[in-house]
C-alpha positions as CSV (number, residue, x, y, z in Angstrom):
1,M,102.8,63.7,136.2
2,K,106.3,63.5,134.8
3,L,108.9,66.2,134.5
4,G,110.7,66.5,131.1
5,V,112.5,68.8,128.8
6,F,112.5,69.7,125.1
7,T,116.1,68.9,124.2
8,P,116.9,71.6,121.5
9,L,117.8,73.7,124.6
10,F,121.0,71.6,124.5
11,N,121.8,71.6,120.8
12,D,125.3,72.8,121.6
13,K,126.0,69.5,123.5
14,P,126.4,66.0,122.2
15,F,123.3,63.9,122.8
16,A,124.9,61.7,125.4
17,A,126.3,64.6,127.4
18,A,122.8,66.3,127.3
19,L,121.1,63.2,128.6
20,D,123.7,62.8,131.4
21,Y,123.0,66.4,132.5
22,I,119.2,65.9,132.3
23,A,119.3,62.7,134.2
24,S,121.5,64.2,136.9
25,L,118.8,66.7,137.7
26,G,116.2,64.0,138.4
27,L,114.0,64.5,135.3
28,D,111.8,61.7,134.1
29,S,111.6,62.2,130.3
30,V,112.8,64.0,127.2
31,E,111.1,65.4,124.1
32,V,113.6,65.3,121.1
33,G,113.5,67.5,118.0
34,T,113.9,65.6,114.7
35,G,114.2,68.5,112.3
36,N,112.4,71.5,110.8
37,Y,112.4,74.5,113.1
38,P,113.7,72.7,116.2
39,G,116.6,71.2,114.2
40,G,117.6,67.6,114.5
41,N,121.0,67.8,116.3
42,H,120.2,64.9,118.6
43,C,118.3,62.8,116.2
44,P,119.8,61.5,112.9
45,L,116.3,61.0,111.4
46,D,117.1,59.5,108.1
47,E,119.5,57.0,109.6
48,L,117.1,55.9,112.3
49,V,114.1,55.5,110.1
50,A,116.2,53.3,107.7
51,S,117.3,50.9,110.5
52,K,115.3,49.4,113.3
53,G,118.5,48.4,115.0
54,K,120.0,51.9,114.9
55,A,116.7,53.3,116.1
56,A,116.6,50.9,119.1
57,E,120.2,51.8,119.9
58,W,119.5,55.5,119.8
59,K,116.5,55.1,122.1
60,K,118.5,53.0,124.5
61,Q,120.7,56.0,125.1
62,I,117.6,57.6,126.7
63,T,116.2,54.6,128.6
64,S,119.5,53.4,129.9
65,R,119.7,56.7,131.9
66,G,116.3,56.1,133.5
67,L,114.5,58.5,131.1
68,T,111.5,58.0,128.9
69,L,111.0,59.4,125.4
70,E,107.6,61.0,125.6
71,A,107.5,62.8,122.3
72,L,109.3,63.6,119.1
73,S,109.0,67.2,117.7
74,C,109.2,68.5,114.2
75,H,107.5,71.9,114.4
76,G,107.4,73.2,110.8
77,N,105.3,74.5,108.0
78,A,104.3,71.9,105.5
79,L,101.7,74.3,104.1
80,H,104.3,77.0,103.2
81,P,103.7,78.5,99.7
82,D,107.3,77.9,98.9
83,K,107.0,74.4,97.5
84,K,110.6,73.4,98.1
85,F,110.3,74.5,101.8
86,A,106.9,72.8,102.2
87,K,108.2,69.5,100.6
88,A,111.2,69.4,103.0
89,N,109.0,70.0,106.0
90,H,106.5,67.4,104.9
91,A,109.2,64.9,104.5
92,V,110.5,65.4,108.1
93,H,106.9,65.3,109.4
94,R,106.3,61.9,107.7
95,K,109.6,60.4,108.8
96,T,109.1,61.6,112.3
97,I,105.7,59.8,112.5
98,K,107.3,56.7,111.1
99,L,110.1,56.9,113.7
100,A,107.6,57.4,116.5
101,A,105.8,54.3,115.4
102,M,109.1,52.3,115.3
103,L,110.1,53.5,118.8
104,G,106.6,53.2,120.4
105,V,106.5,57.0,121.0
106,P,102.8,58.0,121.2
107,T,103.1,61.7,120.3
108,V,104.6,63.9,117.6
109,V,104.5,67.7,118.3
110,E,104.1,70.0,115.4
111,F,102.7,73.4,114.1
112,A,99.7,73.3,111.9
113,G,101.5,75.6,109.4
114,C,100.2,78.5,107.4
115,P,99.7,78.8,103.6
116,G,99.9,82.0,101.6
117,D,97.0,83.9,100.2
118,S,96.9,82.1,96.9
119,D,98.7,79.6,94.8
120,K,100.9,82.4,93.5
121,A,102.1,83.5,97.0
122,A,105.7,83.4,98.1
123,K,105.3,83.8,101.9
124,P,102.8,82.6,104.5
125,N,99.9,85.0,105.2
126,W,98.5,84.8,108.8
127,V,95.0,86.4,108.9
128,T,94.2,88.3,112.1
129,C,91.0,90.1,111.3
130,A,87.8,89.6,109.3
131,W,87.5,93.0,107.5
132,P,88.1,94.2,104.9
133,P,86.5,91.2,103.2
134,D,89.8,90.3,101.4
135,F,91.0,88.8,104.7
136,S,87.9,86.6,105.2
137,D,88.3,85.4,101.6
138,V,91.9,84.5,102.2
139,L,91.1,82.6,105.4
140,K,88.3,80.6,103.7
141,W,90.6,79.8,100.8
142,Q,93.4,78.7,103.1
143,W,91.2,76.3,105.1
144,D,89.2,74.9,102.2
145,R,92.0,74.5,99.7
146,K,95.1,73.9,101.9
147,V,94.6,73.3,105.6
148,L,91.7,70.7,105.7
149,P,92.8,68.6,102.7
150,Y,96.4,68.3,104.0
151,W,95.6,67.5,107.6
152,T,92.8,65.1,106.7
153,T,95.3,63.0,104.9
154,E,98.0,63.4,107.6
155,A,95.6,62.6,110.4
156,K,94.8,59.3,108.7
157,F,98.5,58.6,108.1
158,A,99.3,59.2,111.8
159,K,96.4,57.1,113.0
160,A,97.5,54.2,110.7
161,H,100.9,54.4,112.5
162,G,99.3,54.5,115.9
163,V,100.7,58.0,116.5
164,R,99.0,61.2,117.7
165,I,99.8,64.7,116.4
166,A,99.9,67.4,119.1
167,F,99.6,70.9,117.6
168,E,101.3,73.7,119.4
169,A,98.8,76.6,119.1
170,H,101.1,79.4,117.9
171,P,100.3,82.8,116.4
172,G,101.6,82.9,112.8
173,F,100.0,79.6,112.0
174,V,96.4,78.6,111.3
175,V,96.1,76.9,114.6
176,Y,96.8,79.5,117.3
177,N,94.0,79.2,119.9
178,P,91.5,76.6,121.2
179,E,88.9,77.4,118.6
180,T,91.1,76.9,115.6
181,L,92.6,73.7,117.1
182,L,89.2,72.2,117.8
183,R,88.0,73.2,114.3
184,L,90.9,71.2,112.8
185,R,90.4,68.2,115.1
186,E,86.7,68.1,114.4
187,A,87.2,68.2,110.7
188,C,90.2,65.9,110.4
189,G,90.0,63.4,113.2
190,D,90.8,62.5,116.8
191,S,94.5,61.6,116.1
192,L,95.0,65.4,116.1
193,G,95.2,67.2,119.4
194,C,97.0,69.8,121.5
195,N,100.5,70.4,122.7
196,F,99.4,72.8,125.4
197,D,101.9,75.7,125.8
198,P,100.5,78.4,128.2
199,S,103.1,80.9,127.1
200,H,101.5,81.6,123.7
201,F,98.0,81.9,125.3
202,F,99.2,84.4,127.9
203,W,100.4,87.0,125.3
204,Q,97.2,86.6,123.2
205,G,95.1,87.5,126.2
206,I,93.8,84.0,126.5
207,D,93.4,82.5,130.0
208,P,95.3,79.2,129.9
209,L,93.2,77.7,132.7
210,A,90.0,78.3,130.7
211,A,91.7,77.1,127.5
212,A,92.8,73.9,129.3
213,K,89.2,73.2,130.2
214,A,88.1,73.8,126.6
215,L,90.8,71.4,125.3
216,R,90.5,68.8,128.1
217,E,89.6,66.0,125.8
218,C,92.6,66.4,123.5
219,I,95.6,67.6,125.5
220,F,98.3,65.1,124.4
221,H,101.4,66.9,125.6
222,V,102.3,70.0,127.7
223,H,105.2,72.6,127.4
224,A,106.2,74.3,130.6
225,K,107.0,77.9,129.5
226,D,105.9,81.2,130.9
227,T,105.3,84.7,129.6
228,R,105.7,88.1,131.3
229,I,103.4,90.9,130.1
230,D,104.9,94.4,130.4
231,P,102.0,96.4,131.7
232,E,103.2,99.8,130.5
233,N,104.3,98.7,127.0
234,C,101.2,96.6,126.6
235,A,99.0,99.5,127.7
236,V,100.4,101.7,124.9
237,N,100.8,99.2,122.1
238,G,98.7,96.1,122.9
239,N,100.0,92.5,122.9
240,L,100.7,92.1,119.2
241,D,104.4,92.9,119.0
242,T,106.7,92.4,116.0
243,K,109.8,93.9,117.6
244,G,112.8,91.6,118.0
245,Y,113.0,89.5,121.1
246,D,116.2,91.3,122.0
247,K,114.3,94.6,122.6
248,L,113.5,93.6,126.1
249,D,112.7,97.1,127.5
250,R,110.4,97.9,124.6
251,R,108.4,94.8,124.0
252,S,104.9,94.2,125.2
253,W,105.8,90.7,126.4
254,I,108.7,88.3,126.6
255,F,109.0,84.6,127.3
256,R,110.2,83.7,130.8
257,T,111.2,80.7,132.7
258,V,108.3,79.2,134.6
259,G,107.6,81.2,137.8
260,Y,109.0,84.4,136.4
261,G,105.9,85.4,134.4
262,H,103.3,83.9,136.8
263,G,103.9,82.8,140.3
264,E,103.6,79.5,142.1
265,S,99.9,79.9,142.9
266,W,99.1,80.1,139.2
267,W,101.2,77.1,138.3
268,R,99.6,75.1,141.1
269,D,96.2,76.0,139.6
270,F,97.5,75.0,136.2
271,V,98.7,71.5,137.1
272,S,95.5,71.0,139.1
273,T,93.3,72.0,136.1
274,L,95.2,69.6,133.9
275,R,94.6,66.8,136.3
276,V,90.9,67.5,136.7
277,G,90.7,67.4,132.9
278,G,92.4,63.9,132.9
279,Y,95.9,64.9,131.8
280,D,98.6,63.1,133.9
281,G,101.5,63.2,131.4
282,V,104.7,65.1,131.0
283,L,105.4,68.8,131.7
284,S,108.1,69.4,129.1
285,I,110.3,72.4,129.9
286,E,110.9,74.7,127.0
287,H,113.3,77.5,127.9
288,E,113.4,80.7,125.8
289,D,114.0,83.2,128.5
290,A,116.3,86.1,127.2
291,L,117.2,87.1,130.8
292,M,118.7,83.8,131.8
293,S,121.3,81.5,130.4
294,P,120.1,78.0,129.3
295,K,121.7,76.5,132.4
296,E,120.2,78.9,134.9
297,G,116.8,79.0,133.3
298,F,116.6,75.3,133.0
299,E,117.7,74.5,136.5
300,K,115.4,77.1,138.0
301,A,112.5,75.6,136.0
302,V,113.3,72.1,137.3
303,S,113.4,73.3,140.9
304,F,110.2,75.3,140.5
305,L,108.2,72.6,138.8
306,K,109.3,69.9,141.3
307,G,107.5,71.9,143.9
308,V,104.2,72.3,142.1
309,M,103.8,69.0,140.2
310,L,101.4,66.3,141.3
311,R,103.4,63.1,141.3
312,E,101.2,60.5,142.8
313,G,97.9,59.1,141.4
314,L,94.5,60.3,142.3
315,P,93.5,59.4,145.9
316,K,90.4,57.6,147.0
317,M,88.1,60.1,148.8
318,W,88.6,58.7,152.3
319,W,86.9,61.8,153.8
320,A,83.5,61.2,152.1
């Protein structure tokens, strides 16, 4: 396995300075945002797509420091009912796939997006229950009219470029759990798979170890991020929580640096489950811990993961 980081954490730093810092801590790889929700501070997407030479020079900044570029990320919502917003997100998505192909990067990380409830909608509508029947009708319309047509086309586009799309299962979007991810993959093709982020499974009440087994054939990328469930707040209000992330004492859950939501034993089980399922790629640190500075949270995550990762290849069973 490799240890990496999702670089929007360092959007306040020049790309070269961020890479120097990452390399100094002994990481193996980076995942770079190209635009949409993560921003593109470290990746001048239009400029790179337009020039193979500039794209190669940009990648050399990474490889010259002994790092690999494991993924490009453009989490967005190309299904947004606001046509201008959707068009802009789609453009970044397409350009990111083209850049990944140019650079030999196998994986692009994205959200599956979420439409509205009709062609007249102004905002996305994430359906969370089956009744009253209005919600089931909306969900059927979304998948039949928007989700499947769009991602059928985009799966073919990605495959034609030799690139895989790894969806981060995230509430608020149509792909938010293993069932919805597998539904989209089965309908649209095997160039679609998973960016496995256990933090979003924890707060939905999903066991990430069971989820990893269910998704074992299509885990393309992994985010290393944790979640702490507040047992008292959750006991009163459940896990669905729309309060701001700054309401730390009142929320049912908050994101944490790895090891601060679940201990070393759980993370050892997680990397072992990934390996049993055939995943031996990168653990890409994503830091969104409101209790720690970016520097402290990142460095603690690096130290923690170095202790639980499985670096060497599978052994021969010399004992049997």
